[in-house]
N, C-alpha and C positions, 0 to 999 in steps of 0.2 A: 745838198749835202745833206744826209738825215738830221733832222732837228734832234734825234733822238741819241744821236750819235754820242754825244759828250757821257750820257749816264750809260751806254753801251760801254764804251771804253773803261770809265772808270770804275765799274764793276767788277770788271776784269781783272784790274789792279788791285783791288781789297784785299790787303795780305789775311791770310788764313781761309779764304773763301775760294773751295775750290770748285770742278766743273759741277760737281754732282749738288751742290751746297748752293750753287749761283742757281739753278735750275729750279730748287727745292723754294728759295727766299721770292721768287720773283713766281713762282705759283701761288704761294700763299698769300703774297700781296695783292698781286693781281697786275701789277705793273713795275717798271726799270727805275720810274722816278720815286717810287713810295719806299725805295730801298732806304732813298738816301733824303727823304723827308717824313719817313713816320718816327714815332717818339720810341727812344731806346728803350723803353719798358717793353714794349711792343715788339720791336726785335728781340727782346731776349726770348719772349715766349714762344717763338720759330722753332718748331722740331729741328734740332742741330746746330742751333746757333748758340741759344747762352748766354748770361751776363757778360763773359770777357770776349768774346764776339761780337757782342753789341754793342760794346762800349769802342771798338776798333773800328766797326763801320759809322758810327756817330762822330768820331773823333778823327778821322782818316782825311786827306789832304789830298785823295785821290781826283777830284775834281781839276785842280791846278795841272795836274800831269797830264789828264785825257785832254784838256787845252791844248799843252803843249803838242800835244800827239798828234790831233789834229791839223795842225801847221804845218807839222811833218807831212802827216798825208797828203794834204793839198797841194803841198812844195812839191812833194817826188813822184805826185800821181797813182798814189796806192789806195787800190781799193779795199772796205773793209766789209767783213760779213759778220754779223750776228747771228747766234743759233735760231734766233726765231726770225730773221731776215729771209724772205722768198727765195734769194739766191744761195743761201748757206747750203753746203754740200751734204743732202739726204742721207747720205753715205753715215757720213759722222754723226749726225742726230740719232742716228742708231745705235750706238755705241754710250753704254754708260759715263762711261768720262771721259767721252770726247770734249775737243774743246769751246768753248761757248762765245770767242772773237777770233777771227781770223783778220789777217794781212797780206793779202797778194798782190804782185806786181807781173804784169801782162796779159796774155788775151785768154788763155783757159777761163773757162765757166769753171772752172772745180767740178763738174757734174756728169763727166764723159758717159757716153754708151758704154763702152768698158776700158775699166779701169784694171791694172796690173802692176800691182808694185815687185820691184824688181832689187831684190838685195842680198849681200853675201859680206865674205871677209873685207879686209882695208890689204891685205896682204895677198890678193889675188893672183894666182899664178899665172904662166899662159895660156894653158887648157883653158883656164876658168875664163878668161880674157874670150877666147876663141869662142867657147861655148857660148857666152852672152851676147857678142856680138850675132854671132849664127842663130841664135834664137828670136830675136829681134829682129835680125833681119828675115826669115820666114814668116813670122807673124806679120812683117807689113805689105805682105804682097797678096793677098786676101781679106785682109781685113785692117784699112786706114783707120778705123775711128778708135782702134785702141791707144788709149792712154798710159805712157810708160810714166811711174811714181818710183823715185828714189829719194835720197836724202843728200846728194851733192859731195858725200865724201870721197877718201880716195878708195881704192880697190874698185870692187863690185858695182858700187853706186854710179860711178863716174864713167865708167864702161858703159852701163845701160843708158845714162844719159847720150852719152855721143853717140850712141849705134841708134838711139831715137832719132838724133837730130840729121844722122846721116843716111838713115832708111825714110825719112818723111814723116814719122811719128810724132804726134804732139808729146812733150815730158814735162812732169812738175816735179821741180826740187821744193823737199821739205827741208825748211832750216831749222838750226835749233841757236837763231837770236833775231836779232830784230834787222829790218831790211835798210839800215843805212850801213851794212858794210856785208863783206861776202867771205865766206871762209869754208875751206881753204881759197887762201887769195887767187892762189894759182890756176882757178875753177871759174875766173871772173869770164874769160871769153865766152865759156860753155852756157853761162850764165844771160847773158846778153843776146848770145845767137837762140837759146829758149825761149825768149820770151814774146818771139815772135807769134807762135803758135803755140805756148805752152806758157808756163809763171813759175815765178817764185812763192810761196808760201810760209806761213809761219804765223804761231799764236804768240809770240814775242814782240813786246815794243818796243820801239827804234831805243839804242844806247845798250839793249843786252847781250852781253858778251855772249862765245859757244862754251858759255861753262858744262862739265862734265853730267850734272843730272840733267841739262838740260835735252843732252842727244839721245836720253832715255826716254822722255815724254817726247820728245819728237817721233820717236817709232810709233808710238801709238796711232798716231795723224796718219802715219806711211802705211798700217794696217789697216784703217779705219777708212780712210778715204778711198779706197779701191777694194774692187770683187774678189781677187784671189791674191795671195802673196809666192812669189818664186824665188826660192833660195839657191843660189847658184852656186856656190862655194861658205863655208863655213866650218872654223874649228868649234870643239865641242862646249866651248861657254863663245857668248860675245854678242854684239847686237844684232844681228842677223835672226840670230834664233830666238832673241826676245821677242824681234819681232814677229815672228811665226806663230809663238804661241798666243800673242796678243793678238794678230789673224784669226787664230783657231777660238779662244775666248769671246771673237764678236763673230760666231758663226761665217766666218769666210773661208775659202778655199785653201788650204798650203799645198804647193809642190814642192818637190827639192830633187836636183839632179844627184842621181847615186856617183860614188868613187869610190877607189880603191882602200880596203880596209887599213892598211899601212899609211896612205895620205894624211896628214894633220888637216888638212884645209877639205876633205871628205867628212871626218869623223862627225861633225854638226849635220849636214846633209844626211848621212846615213845611218844616224841618230833618231831624227823626225822619220825616214821612211820606217826603221826598223818598231818603232813606238806606235805607227800609225797615226800618227798628226799629219805629216805629210804623206802627197800621192806620189807616187817615183814618175819623171818623165825624163826623156832621154833626148827630146826633140819636142819643135814647137806643135807638129801633129798631135804627139801625145797631151800638152798642154790645153790646144783645143778639144781633143776629144774629151779629156775629162773635165773642164769646165763647160761644155755643149755649146762651142761657140763656135757655129758653121761659118763658111767662108760668106763675105758679105758682097756674093754678087747680083743678088735679088731675084733669084729665080724660082727659088724651093718658095717663097715667100709669094710670089706671085700667084704661081701654080696653085698653092694651097687655097688661097683668099679667093682663087676662079670655081672652087670645087665646093663650098660652103655658101650659105647666105646669115649675113650678121644675126646673128642671136638677139632673140627678146626676152622680156619678162626680167628677173632677176637677173641672169645670165647676161642678158643684153646691158643690163646699168651696171652690170662689173666691167664687162666689156668694155665699153665706152669710155669708163673711169680709168681705166687702162691706156686706152687708145690715146686719151686726152693728157695725161698725164707722163707719157712715153713708160717710165719706171717705176713701178711701185710694192710697197708691202702691204701685207694679207692686213695687218692691223688699219693700216690707212683707209682700205677698200673695205673694212667693216664699220669705221668710223664716216667715213663718208657716205656711204648707203646705207647705212642703220641695220645691216643686216647681220646676226651675230656671225663669229669668227668660224665657228663649227661650218654653219651653210655657207660661209665663205670659201672656205677650202674645200667644200665638194665641188661648189662652181667651178671654181678653179682648174680642179681635176679633171671635170668634164670639158671645161672650153680647151684646156691644152690637150686632149684627147683629139679632141675635135679639129688640131691642129691649127689652131687659131693663137693660141699663147706660147710662152717659153718661160719656162724658170729657170731664175737666175740664181748664184749664190747669195746667200744672206736673206731666205725666203722672201724671192721679187720675184716681180714676173713682169714681163714687158709683152705687146702683141707682134706678131710676126707680118 
């Protein structure tokens, strides 16, 4: 277990320290430990902290609670993910308000090649259930690496998890409470099954109950963990629309199934489409086309690589970085290579035209 784990958990428990401020404080002080060892007057001078918050940090008792959480984590075979750790989901680190500490249980690495959020109303109709199942069935046929992410709630969420399990796709359930419980309790059988190839994921410590505000915060993880969000059914207001707008704010693709204008649980999807927040999709083929996700049969990639030699010079450096990291952002490439962002963007465009790269949602790239 990481020797710094106590500090990582502790800083996520300090009252008043949100994800943005935690990142700023650590960057300012240079280490996690310094947050708890530095003098209060120094903490107060950090932008965004001030005297009141500095006093809260210096006089908090989060270390004791962090030690209790470590005991729980070890006892229950739970993995921890801090935003500075190598295994932390890169997609979430691209979100300004992304969580700094995550807890997971299961076998999924949380960094799948293709990640799709499937969300919608808790009062899903029979048509909605059928559409959700058919979508995931079709996706599974030629795209076995797609991971389905949802929130384990009633309605569309549990339909998505069940369909993923039925058709052999890994699925991640993002929870609004600690890993010492399952809510709704009746979905416990699904959680036990999905952990064999997927995971349960939460930012909440053990003992946290599923209060209403937690579900809204949970939605940002569903949106940020994935490449795109599919809204199956939604009323004119609701958690699914919140997730969709969050996904849009993270520069992720949003897709929605249209419905009749007089259907209550189609009004949210129609609104997203009408306002051009979401692309209209009627089937899995539409979704794959919108996201530029080709069938994973390996034929096209093998054919293209046989036609082109591996690039050299700056383009070769960029290509090798992407090949090594599997999937990267433009900013990462610029920092790692020392090449300005504008030049990196030009090189990426050339490599993409040469058939060596594929652009992904969120301004990210991978090799073909």
